[in-house]
Every structure is written in C-alpha cells, then in structure tokens.
KOLGU-4560 file (N, C-alpha, C; in nm, 3 decimals, padded with zeros to 5 digits):
<recs>
<n_xx: 00.075 n_yy: -00.103 n_zz: -00.015 ca_xx: 00.001 ca_yy: 00.018 ca_zz: -00.010 c_xx: 00.089 c_yy: 00.140 c_zz: 00.005 mol: A seq: 1 type: UNK>
<n_xx: 00.071 n_yy: 00.229 n_zz: -00.088 ca_xx: 00.145 ca_yy: 00.328 ca_zz: -00.102 c_xx: 00.049 c_yy: 00.454 c_zz: -00.056 mol: A seq: 2 type: UNK>
<n_xx: 00.115 n_yy: 00.577 n_zz: -00.055 ca_xx: 00.014 ca_yy: 00.709 ca_zz: -00.041 c_xx: 00.105 c_yy: 00.822 c_zz: -00.073 mol: A seq: 3 type: UNK>
<n_xx: -00.001 n_yy: 00.905 n_zz: -00.145 ca_xx: 00.058 ca_yy: 01.024 ca_zz: -00.201 c_xx: -00.032 c_yy: 01.114 c_zz: -00.168 mol: A seq: 4 type: UNK>
<n_xx: -00.020 n_yy: 01.228 n_zz: -00.096 ca_xx: -00.082 ca_yy: 01.339 ca_zz: -00.022 c_xx: -00.216 c_yy: 01.284 c_zz: 00.052 mol: A seq: 5 type: UNK>
<n_xx: -00.197 n_yy: 01.185 n_zz: 00.112 ca_xx: -00.302 ca_yy: 01.139 ca_zz: 00.187 c_xx: -00.390 c_yy: 01.068 c_zz: 00.131 mol: A seq: 6 type: UNK>
<n_xx: -00.388 n_yy: 01.014 n_zz: 00.013 ca_xx: -00.462 ca_yy: 00.931 ca_zz: -00.080 c_xx: -00.373 c_yy: 00.798 c_zz: -00.076 mol: A seq: 7 type: UNK>
<n_xx: -00.441 n_yy: 00.665 n_zz: -00.020 ca_xx: -00.397 ca_yy: 00.546 ca_zz: -00.018 c_xx: -00.425 c_yy: 00.492 c_zz: -00.161 mol: A seq: 8 type: UNK>
<n_xx: -00.334 n_yy: 00.385 n_zz: -00.213 ca_xx: -00.365 ca_yy: 00.331 ca_zz: -00.318 c_xx: -00.258 c_yy: 00.191 c_zz: -00.313 mol: A seq: 9 type: UNK>
<n_xx: -00.281 n_yy: 00.140 n_zz: -00.443 ca_xx: -00.140 ca_yy: 00.040 ca_zz: -00.458 c_xx: -00.100 c_yy: 00.045 c_zz: -00.593 mol: A seq: 10 type: UNK>
<n_xx: 00.017 n_yy: -00.008 n_zz: -00.593 ca_xx: 00.074 ca_yy: -00.004 ca_zz: -00.723 c_xx: 00.041 c_yy: -00.100 c_zz: -00.802 mol: A seq: 11 type: UNK>
<n_xx: 00.021 n_yy: -00.063 n_zz: -00.941 ca_xx: -00.050 ca_yy: -00.155 ca_zz: -01.042 c_xx: 00.074 c_yy: -00.223 c_zz: -01.107 mol: A seq: 12 type: UNK>
<n_xx: 00.055 n_yy: -00.346 n_zz: -01.157 ca_xx: 00.157 ca_yy: -00.404 ca_zz: -01.252 c_xx: 00.111 c_yy: -00.359 c_zz: -01.393 mol: A seq: 13 type: UNK>
<n_xx: 00.193 n_yy: -00.345 n_zz: -01.458 ca_xx: 00.214 ca_yy: -00.309 ca_zz: -01.578 c_xx: 00.202 c_yy: -00.195 c_zz: -01.635 mol: A seq: 14 type: UNK>
<n_xx: 00.180 n_yy: -00.087 n_zz: -01.547 ca_xx: 00.171 ca_yy: 00.059 ca_zz: -01.597 c_xx: 00.290 c_yy: 00.139 c_zz: -01.532 mol: A seq: 15 type: UNK>
<n_xx: 00.378 n_yy: 00.196 n_zz: -01.625 ca_xx: 00.482 ca_yy: 00.261 ca_zz: -01.573 c_xx: 00.517 c_yy: 00.391 c_zz: -01.641 mol: A seq: 16 type: UNK>
<n_xx: 00.583 n_yy: 00.492 n_zz: -01.577 ca_xx: 00.589 ca_yy: 00.644 ca_zz: -01.622 c_xx: 00.717 c_yy: 00.589 c_zz: -01.732 mol: A seq: 17 type: UNK>
<n_xx: 00.727 n_yy: 00.731 n_zz: -01.817 ca_xx: 00.837 ca_yy: 00.721 ca_zz: -01.918 c_xx: 00.963 c_yy: 00.682 c_zz: -01.826 mol: A seq: 18 type: UNK>
<n_xx: 00.985 n_yy: 00.719 n_zz: -01.696 ca_xx: 01.112 ca_yy: 00.684 ca_zz: -01.635 c_xx: 01.109 c_yy: 00.557 c_zz: -01.575 mol: A seq: 19 type: UNK>
<n_xx: 01.008 n_yy: 00.471 n_zz: -01.594 ca_xx: 01.030 ca_yy: 00.329 ca_zz: -01.554 c_xx: 00.940 c_yy: 00.317 c_zz: -01.410 mol: A seq: 20 type: UNK>
<n_xx: 00.887 n_yy: 00.407 n_zz: -01.391 ca_xx: 00.825 ca_yy: 00.423 ca_zz: -01.223 c_xx: 00.700 c_yy: 00.354 c_zz: -01.221 mol: A seq: 21 type: UNK>
<n_xx: 00.660 n_yy: 00.290 n_zz: -01.122 ca_xx: 00.517 ca_yy: 00.203 ca_zz: -01.128 c_xx: 00.426 c_yy: 00.315 c_zz: -01.094 mol: A seq: 22 type: UNK>
<n_xx: 00.306 n_yy: 00.322 n_zz: -01.146 ca_xx: 00.180 ca_yy: 00.398 ca_zz: -01.135 c_xx: 00.096 c_yy: 00.362 c_zz: -01.045 mol: A seq: 23 type: UNK>
<n_xx: 00.066 n_yy: 00.481 n_zz: -00.928 ca_xx: -00.019 ca_yy: 00.459 ca_zz: -00.817 c_xx: -00.162 c_yy: 00.452 c_zz: -00.856 mol: A seq: 24 type: UNK>
<n_xx: -00.226 n_yy: 00.350 n_zz: -00.840 ca_xx: -00.363 ca_yy: 00.330 ca_zz: -00.866 c_xx: -00.456 c_yy: 00.393 c_zz: -00.747 mol: A seq: 25 type: UNK>
<n_xx: -00.532 n_yy: 00.472 n_zz: -00.757 ca_xx: -00.604 ca_yy: 00.528 ca_zz: -00.654 c_xx: -00.735 c_yy: 00.476 c_zz: -00.634 mol: A seq: 26 type: UNK>
<n_xx: -00.781 n_yy: 00.428 n_zz: -00.539 ca_xx: -00.930 ca_yy: 00.401 ca_zz: -00.534 c_xx: -01.046 c_yy: 00.509 c_zz: -00.570 mol: A seq: 27 type: UNK>
<n_xx: -01.148 n_yy: 00.475 n_zz: -00.632 ca_xx: -01.244 ca_yy: 00.576 ca_zz: -00.677 c_xx: -01.295 c_yy: 00.665 c_zz: -00.543 mol: A seq: 28 type: UNK>
<n_xx: -01.314 n_yy: 00.574 n_zz: -00.436 ca_xx: -01.346 ca_yy: 00.651 ca_zz: -00.327 c_xx: -01.284 c_yy: 00.761 c_zz: -00.289 mol: A seq: 29 type: UNK>
<n_xx: -01.129 n_yy: 00.763 n_zz: -00.295 ca_xx: -01.042 ca_yy: 00.837 ca_zz: -00.264 c_xx: -01.043 c_yy: 00.970 c_zz: -00.373 mol: A seq: 30 type: UNK>
<n_xx: -01.072 n_yy: 00.950 n_zz: -00.482 ca_xx: -01.074 ca_yy: 01.023 ca_zz: -00.594 c_xx: -01.204 c_yy: 01.097 c_zz: -00.563 mol: A seq: 31 type: UNK>
<n_xx: -01.316 n_yy: 01.045 n_zz: -00.518 ca_xx: -01.439 ca_yy: 01.122 ca_zz: -00.505 c_xx: -01.390 c_yy: 01.220 c_zz: -00.370 mol: A seq: 32 type: UNK>
<n_xx: -01.367 n_yy: 01.179 n_zz: -00.274 ca_xx: -01.329 ca_yy: 01.271 ca_zz: -00.149 c_xx: -01.239 c_yy: 01.383 c_zz: -00.200 mol: A seq: 33 type: UNK>
<n_xx: -01.137 n_yy: 01.365 n_zz: -00.289 ca_xx: -01.043 ca_yy: 01.466 ca_zz: -00.342 c_xx: -01.120 c_yy: 01.566 c_zz: -00.420 mol: A seq: 34 type: UNK>
<n_xx: -01.213 n_yy: 01.525 n_zz: -00.490 ca_xx: -01.312 ca_yy: 01.613 ca_zz: -00.589 c_xx: -01.384 c_yy: 01.683 c_zz: -00.506 mol: A seq: 35 type: UNK>
<n_xx: -01.441 n_yy: 01.627 n_zz: -00.400 ca_xx: -01.519 ca_yy: 01.717 ca_zz: -00.306 c_xx: -01.454 c_yy: 01.820 c_zz: -00.240 mol: A seq: 36 type: UNK>
<n_xx: -01.327 n_yy: 01.804 n_zz: -00.190 ca_xx: -01.223 ca_yy: 01.911 ca_zz: -00.128 c_xx: -01.192 c_yy: 02.022 c_zz: -00.220 mol: A seq: 37 type: UNK>
<n_xx: -01.202 n_yy: 01.969 n_zz: -00.344 ca_xx: -01.161 ca_yy: 02.086 ca_zz: -00.444 c_xx: -01.298 c_yy: 02.171 c_zz: -00.470 mol: A seq: 38 type: UNK>
<n_xx: -01.404 n_yy: 02.115 n_zz: -00.444 ca_xx: -01.506 ca_yy: 02.206 ca_zz: -00.457 c_xx: -01.572 c_yy: 02.298 c_zz: -00.342 mol: A seq: 39 type: UNK>
<n_xx: -01.470 n_yy: 02.299 n_zz: -00.238 ca_xx: -01.476 ca_yy: 02.370 ca_zz: -00.117 c_xx: -01.412 c_yy: 02.479 c_zz: -00.080 mol: A seq: 40 type: UNK>
<n_xx: -01.431 n_yy: 02.586 n_zz: -00.036 ca_xx: -01.360 ca_yy: 02.706 ca_zz: 00.007 c_xx: -01.261 c_yy: 02.649 c_zz: 00.077 mol: A seq: 41 type: UNK>
<n_xx: -01.115 n_yy: 02.726 n_zz: 00.085 ca_xx: -01.019 ca_yy: 02.657 ca_zz: 00.153 c_xx: -01.006 c_yy: 02.721 c_zz: 00.286 mol: A seq: 42 type: UNK>
<n_xx: -01.091 n_yy: 02.821 n_zz: 00.286 ca_xx: -01.092 ca_yy: 02.913 ca_zz: 00.436 c_xx: -01.233 c_yy: 02.859 c_zz: 00.531 mol: A seq: 43 type: UNK>
<n_xx: -01.354 n_yy: 02.884 n_zz: 00.479 ca_xx: -01.456 ca_yy: 02.812 ca_zz: 00.547 c_xx: -01.496 c_yy: 02.673 c_zz: 00.527 mol: A seq: 44 type: UNK>
<n_xx: -01.470 n_yy: 02.619 n_zz: 00.429 ca_xx: -01.524 ca_yy: 02.476 ca_zz: 00.398 c_xx: -01.616 c_yy: 02.459 c_zz: 00.332 mol: A seq: 45 type: UNK>
<n_xx: -01.697 n_yy: 02.561 n_zz: 00.303 ca_xx: -01.842 ca_yy: 02.554 ca_zz: 00.260 c_xx: -01.835 c_yy: 02.523 c_zz: 00.109 mol: A seq: 46 type: UNK>
<n_xx: -01.933 n_yy: 02.469 n_zz: 00.003 ca_xx: -01.904 ca_yy: 02.456 ca_zz: -00.116 c_xx: -01.917 c_yy: 02.604 c_zz: -00.163 mol: A seq: 47 type: UNK>
<n_xx: -01.850 n_yy: 02.597 n_zz: -00.279 ca_xx: -01.829 ca_yy: 02.727 ca_zz: -00.350 c_xx: -01.956 c_yy: 02.765 c_zz: -00.437 mol: A seq: 48 type: UNK>
<n_xx: -01.987 n_yy: 02.895 n_zz: -00.418 ca_xx: -02.102 ca_yy: 02.947 ca_zz: -00.497 c_xx: -02.052 c_yy: 03.045 c_zz: -00.599 mol: A seq: 49 type: UNK>
<n_xx: -01.927 n_yy: 03.139 n_zz: -00.567 ca_xx: -01.867 ca_yy: 03.219 ca_zz: -00.610 c_xx: -01.711 c_yy: 03.206 c_zz: -00.605 mol: A seq: 50 type: UNK>
<n_xx: -01.629 n_yy: 03.099 n_zz: -00.639 ca_xx: -01.502 ca_yy: 03.087 ca_zz: -00.628 c_xx: -01.425 c_yy: 03.210 c_zz: -00.671 mol: A seq: 51 type: UNK>
<n_xx: -01.341 n_yy: 03.244 n_zz: -00.587 ca_xx: -01.231 ca_yy: 03.361 ca_zz: -00.627 c_xx: -01.074 c_yy: 03.306 c_zz: -00.626 mol: A seq: 52 type: UNK>
<n_xx: -01.003 n_yy: 03.312 n_zz: -00.728 ca_xx: -00.874 ca_yy: 03.265 ca_zz: -00.721 c_xx: -00.780 c_yy: 03.393 c_zz: -00.694 mol: A seq: 53 type: UNK>
<n_xx: -00.703 n_yy: 03.370 n_zz: -00.580 ca_xx: -00.606 ca_yy: 03.486 ca_zz: -00.544 c_xx: -00.490 c_yy: 03.468 c_zz: -00.609 mol: A seq: 54 type: UNK>
<n_xx: -00.389 n_yy: 03.557 n_zz: -00.605 ca_xx: -00.261 ca_yy: 03.575 ca_zz: -00.647 c_xx: -00.166 c_yy: 03.468 c_zz: -00.627 mol: A seq: 55 type: UNK>
<n_xx: -00.204 n_yy: 03.422 n_zz: -00.513 ca_xx: -00.118 ca_yy: 03.305 ca_zz: -00.460 c_xx: -00.176 c_yy: 03.166 c_zz: -00.509 mol: A seq: 56 type: UNK>
<n_xx: -00.281 n_yy: 03.150 n_zz: -00.547 ca_xx: -00.334 ca_yy: 03.029 ca_zz: -00.632 c_xx: -00.423 c_yy: 02.967 c_zz: -00.541 mol: A seq: 57 type: UNK>
<n_xx: -00.462 n_yy: 03.035 n_zz: -00.436 ca_xx: -00.564 ca_yy: 02.960 ca_zz: -00.339 c_xx: -00.693 c_yy: 03.005 c_zz: -00.362 mol: A seq: 58 type: UNK>
<n_xx: -00.791 n_yy: 02.928 n_zz: -00.343 ca_xx: -00.922 ca_yy: 02.975 ca_zz: -00.379 c_xx: -01.032 c_yy: 02.991 c_zz: -00.258 mol: A seq: 59 type: UNK>
<n_xx: -01.078 n_yy: 03.075 n_zz: -00.254 ca_xx: -01.196 ca_yy: 03.135 ca_zz: -00.147 c_xx: -01.303 c_yy: 03.183 c_zz: -00.219 mol: A seq: 60 type: UNK>
<n_xx: -01.419 n_yy: 03.158 n_zz: -00.127 ca_xx: -01.547 ca_yy: 03.175 ca_zz: -00.164 c_xx: -01.547 c_yy: 03.335 c_zz: -00.180 mol: A seq: 61 type: UNK>
<n_xx: -01.617 n_yy: 03.408 n_zz: -00.241 ca_xx: -01.636 ca_yy: 03.560 ca_zz: -00.251 c_xx: -01.675 c_yy: 03.597 c_zz: -00.105 mol: A seq: 62 type: UNK>
<n_xx: -01.755 n_yy: 03.533 n_zz: -00.010 ca_xx: -01.781 ca_yy: 03.581 ca_zz: 00.109 c_xx: -01.652 c_yy: 03.577 c_zz: 00.189 mol: A seq: 63 type: UNK>
<n_xx: -01.570 n_yy: 03.495 n_zz: 00.187 ca_xx: -01.455 ca_yy: 03.493 ca_zz: 00.261 c_xx: -01.324 c_yy: 03.583 c_zz: 00.219 mol: A seq: 64 type: UNK>
<n_xx: -01.333 n_yy: 03.626 n_zz: 00.067 ca_xx: -01.252 ca_yy: 03.718 ca_zz: 00.010 c_xx: -01.291 c_yy: 03.847 c_zz: 00.094 mol: A seq: 65 type: UNK>
<n_xx: -01.417 n_yy: 03.890 n_zz: 00.086 ca_xx: -01.453 ca_yy: 03.981 ca_zz: 00.156 c_xx: -01.418 c_yy: 04.034 c_zz: 00.293 mol: A seq: 66 type: UNK>
<n_xx: -01.396 n_yy: 03.904 n_zz: 00.369 ca_xx: -01.371 ca_yy: 03.894 ca_zz: 00.526 c_xx: -01.234 c_yy: 03.931 c_zz: 00.536 mol: A seq: 67 type: UNK>
<n_xx: -01.133 n_yy: 03.908 n_zz: 00.427 ca_xx: -01.003 ca_yy: 03.933 ca_zz: 00.451 c_xx: -00.945 c_yy: 04.031 c_zz: 00.372 mol: A seq: 68 type: UNK>
<n_xx: -01.049 n_yy: 04.121 n_zz: 00.324 ca_xx: -01.012 ca_yy: 04.232 ca_zz: 00.214 c_xx: -00.978 c_yy: 04.362 c_zz: 00.316 mol: A seq: 69 type: UNK>
<n_xx: -00.880 n_yy: 04.408 n_zz: 00.321 ca_xx: -00.832 ca_yy: 04.545 ca_zz: 00.397 c_xx: -00.809 c_yy: 04.687 c_zz: 00.309 mol: A seq: 70 type: UNK>
<n_xx: -00.812 n_yy: 04.785 n_zz: 00.355 ca_xx: -00.786 ca_yy: 04.907 ca_zz: 00.282 c_xx: -00.624 c_yy: 04.879 c_zz: 00.235 mol: A seq: 71 type: UNK>
<n_xx: -00.586 n_yy: 04.941 n_zz: 00.128 ca_xx: -00.434 ca_yy: 04.930 ca_zz: 00.083 c_xx: -00.393 c_yy: 05.071 c_zz: 00.135 mol: A seq: 72 type: UNK>
<n_xx: -00.257 n_yy: 05.066 n_zz: 00.072 ca_xx: -00.170 ca_yy: 05.214 ca_zz: 00.122 c_xx: -00.223 c_yy: 05.326 c_zz: 00.065 mol: A seq: 73 type: UNK>
<n_xx: -00.250 n_yy: 05.440 n_zz: 00.137 ca_xx: -00.298 ca_yy: 05.571 ca_zz: 00.048 c_xx: -00.197 c_yy: 05.585 c_zz: -00.061 mol: A seq: 74 type: UNK>
<n_xx: -00.267 n_yy: 05.655 n_zz: -00.173 ca_xx: -00.207 ca_yy: 05.680 ca_zz: -00.279 c_xx: -00.172 c_yy: 05.543 c_zz: -00.372 mol: A seq: 75 type: UNK>
<n_xx: -00.232 n_yy: 05.432 n_zz: -00.346 ca_xx: -00.209 ca_yy: 05.326 ca_zz: -00.448 c_xx: -00.305 c_yy: 05.354 c_zz: -00.568 mol: A seq: 76 type: UNK>
<n_xx: -00.267 n_yy: 05.332 n_zz: -00.695 ca_xx: -00.312 ca_yy: 05.372 ca_zz: -00.801 c_xx: -00.466 c_yy: 05.289 c_zz: -00.792 mol: A seq: 77 type: UNK>
<n_xx: -00.610 n_yy: 05.328 n_zz: -00.830 ca_xx: -00.681 ca_yy: 05.271 ca_zz: -00.841 c_xx: -00.771 c_yy: 05.206 c_zz: -00.951 mol: A seq: 78 type: UNK>
<n_xx: -00.696 n_yy: 05.296 n_zz: -01.071 ca_xx: -00.731 ca_yy: 05.272 ca_zz: -01.211 c_xx: -00.588 c_yy: 05.299 c_zz: -01.309 mol: A seq: 79 type: UNK>
<n_xx: -00.571 n_yy: 05.230 n_zz: -01.398 ca_xx: -00.453 ca_yy: 05.244 ca_zz: -01.462 c_xx: -00.484 c_yy: 05.379 c_zz: -01.550 mol: A seq: 80 type: UNK>
<n_xx: -00.369 n_yy: 05.470 n_zz: -01.584 ca_xx: -00.380 ca_yy: 05.557 ca_zz: -01.670 c_xx: -00.462 c_yy: 05.546 c_zz: -01.789 mol: A seq: 81 type: UNK>
<n_xx: -00.541 n_yy: 05.630 n_zz: -01.835 ca_xx: -00.606 ca_yy: 05.603 ca_zz: -01.987 c_xx: -00.744 c_yy: 05.542 c_zz: -01.957 mol: A seq: 82 type: UNK>
<n_xx: -00.779 n_yy: 05.496 n_zz: -01.836 ca_xx: -00.899 ca_yy: 05.436 ca_zz: -01.781 c_xx: -01.010 c_yy: 05.552 c_zz: -01.786 mol: A seq: 83 type: UNK>
<n_xx: -01.136 n_yy: 05.525 n_zz: -01.783 ca_xx: -01.239 ca_yy: 05.596 ca_zz: -01.793 c_xx: -01.219 c_yy: 05.738 c_zz: -01.700 mol: A seq: 84 type: UNK>
<n_xx: -01.227 n_yy: 05.855 n_zz: -01.742 ca_xx: -01.224 ca_yy: 05.960 ca_zz: -01.670 c_xx: -01.072 c_yy: 06.021 c_zz: -01.710 mol: A seq: 85 type: UNK>
<n_xx: -00.974 n_yy: 05.951 n_zz: -01.780 ca_xx: -00.858 ca_yy: 06.007 ca_zz: -01.826 c_xx: -00.731 c_yy: 05.954 c_zz: -01.750 mol: A seq: 86 type: UNK>
<n_xx: -00.699 n_yy: 06.038 n_zz: -01.664 ca_xx: -00.582 ca_yy: 06.016 ca_zz: -01.561 c_xx: -00.585 c_yy: 05.921 c_zz: -01.463 mol: A seq: 87 type: UNK>
<n_xx: -00.508 n_yy: 05.887 n_zz: -01.427 ca_xx: -00.492 ca_yy: 05.787 ca_zz: -01.326 c_xx: -00.548 c_yy: 05.847 c_zz: -01.185 mol: A seq: 88 type: UNK>
<n_xx: -00.621 n_yy: 05.765 n_zz: -01.131 ca_xx: -00.687 ca_yy: 05.807 ca_zz: -01.008 c_xx: -00.600 c_yy: 05.771 c_zz: -00.892 mol: A seq: 89 type: UNK>
<n_xx: -00.596 n_yy: 05.839 n_zz: -00.771 ca_xx: -00.515 ca_yy: 05.795 ca_zz: -00.639 c_xx: -00.620 c_yy: 05.789 c_zz: -00.552 mol: A seq: 90 type: UNK>
<n_xx: -00.621 n_yy: 05.662 n_zz: -00.500 ca_xx: -00.701 ca_yy: 05.647 ca_zz: -00.376 c_xx: -00.660 c_yy: 05.501 c_zz: -00.305 mol: A seq: 91 type: UNK>
<n_xx: -00.720 n_yy: 05.480 n_zz: -00.202 ca_xx: -00.696 ca_yy: 05.324 ca_zz: -00.125 c_xx: -00.761 c_yy: 05.214 c_zz: -00.214 mol: A seq: 92 type: UNK>
<n_xx: -00.664 n_yy: 05.151 n_zz: -00.263 ca_xx: -00.692 ca_yy: 05.023 ca_zz: -00.314 c_xx: -00.718 c_yy: 04.903 c_zz: -00.207 mol: A seq: 93 type: UNK>
<n_xx: -00.839 n_yy: 04.809 n_zz: -00.224 ca_xx: -00.829 ca_yy: 04.725 ca_zz: -00.141 c_xx: -00.741 c_yy: 04.618 c_zz: -00.168 mol: A seq: 94 type: UNK>
<n_xx: -00.688 n_yy: 04.539 n_zz: -00.047 ca_xx: -00.584 ca_yy: 04.453 ca_zz: -00.071 c_xx: -00.641 c_yy: 04.321 c_zz: 00.016 mol: A seq: 95 type: UNK>
<n_xx: -00.648 n_yy: 04.189 n_zz: -00.048 ca_xx: -00.655 ca_yy: 04.074 ca_zz: 00.008 c_xx: -00.545 c_yy: 04.006 c_zz: 00.050 mol: A seq: 96 type: UNK>
<n_xx: -00.555 n_yy: 03.984 n_zz: 00.177 ca_xx: -00.460 ca_yy: 03.883 ca_zz: 00.272 c_xx: -00.535 c_yy: 03.752 c_zz: 00.270 mol: A seq: 97 type: UNK>
<n_xx: -00.438 n_yy: 03.651 n_zz: 00.195 ca_xx: -00.454 ca_yy: 03.517 ca_zz: 00.209 c_xx: -00.456 c_yy: 03.459 c_zz: 00.333 mol: A seq: 98 type: UNK>
<n_xx: -00.558 n_yy: 03.409 n_zz: 00.387 ca_xx: -00.580 ca_yy: 03.353 ca_zz: 00.534 c_xx: -00.482 c_yy: 03.209 c_zz: 00.522 mol: A seq: 99 type: UNK>
<n_xx: -00.458 n_yy: 03.161 n_zz: 00.410 ca_xx: -00.378 ca_yy: 03.029 ca_zz: 00.419 c_xx: -00.226 c_yy: 03.066 c_zz: 00.428 mol: A seq: 100 type: UNK>
<n_xx: -00.199 n_yy: 03.155 n_zz: 00.347 ca_xx: -00.051 ca_yy: 03.194 ca_zz: 00.312 c_xx: 00.016 c_yy: 03.294 c_zz: 00.444 mol: A seq: 101 type: UNK>
<n_xx: -00.085 n_yy: 03.355 n_zz: 00.514 ca_xx: -00.044 ca_yy: 03.467 ca_zz: 00.613 c_xx: 00.036 c_yy: 03.384 c_zz: 00.706 mol: A seq: 102 type: UNK>
</recs>
C-alpha cells in the first residue's frame, strides 16, 4: 500500500511512467473525496457559489474574500492611466490577505 498526499492506493502491475516508475492506482472513493475537497472553500469549508482565485493560487469563496480584504496604502493607483476619466486616480485600493498564506 502506498500513499500520495493522503490518498491510499496500490502500485499496479504493468503501468509505468516514461522513467520506468510504477503508477499508483487510487481507489475511486479517494478520488471522490479529493473532488469534494476541490469544490470547497479553503477558508470556511463551504461549497463554492462564487469561487475567487487569489494571486497566490489559493481559492476562496467571495464571502471569505470580503472578510480578508483590507484597505490598501494611501496613494495606491485605483485605475490605470487612460481608464475612464483620463488620468490615473489615486485612492486606497483594497488588498486581499490570504488566510492560508499569512
């Protein structure tokens, strides 16, 4: 019995990678559990309704993103130059602090 990231499985006979390594066969019940985890917010654990991908590649629901959003530094550009209104505006821009990375 072998394990990869908490999934248990057995090495199969006959399947090998290009490097000659045996392939781990994972039971379908473990695949279903992993699929369920991927559909849940990494912060609150609820099923996604509005998933948001952060710059760090963690995914949170929109409700959790709102909870971890803080005001940015004063003078942070809130719109790129040439955006509607012409010149770049300076105002506080919201910053998301990832609860998993912090």
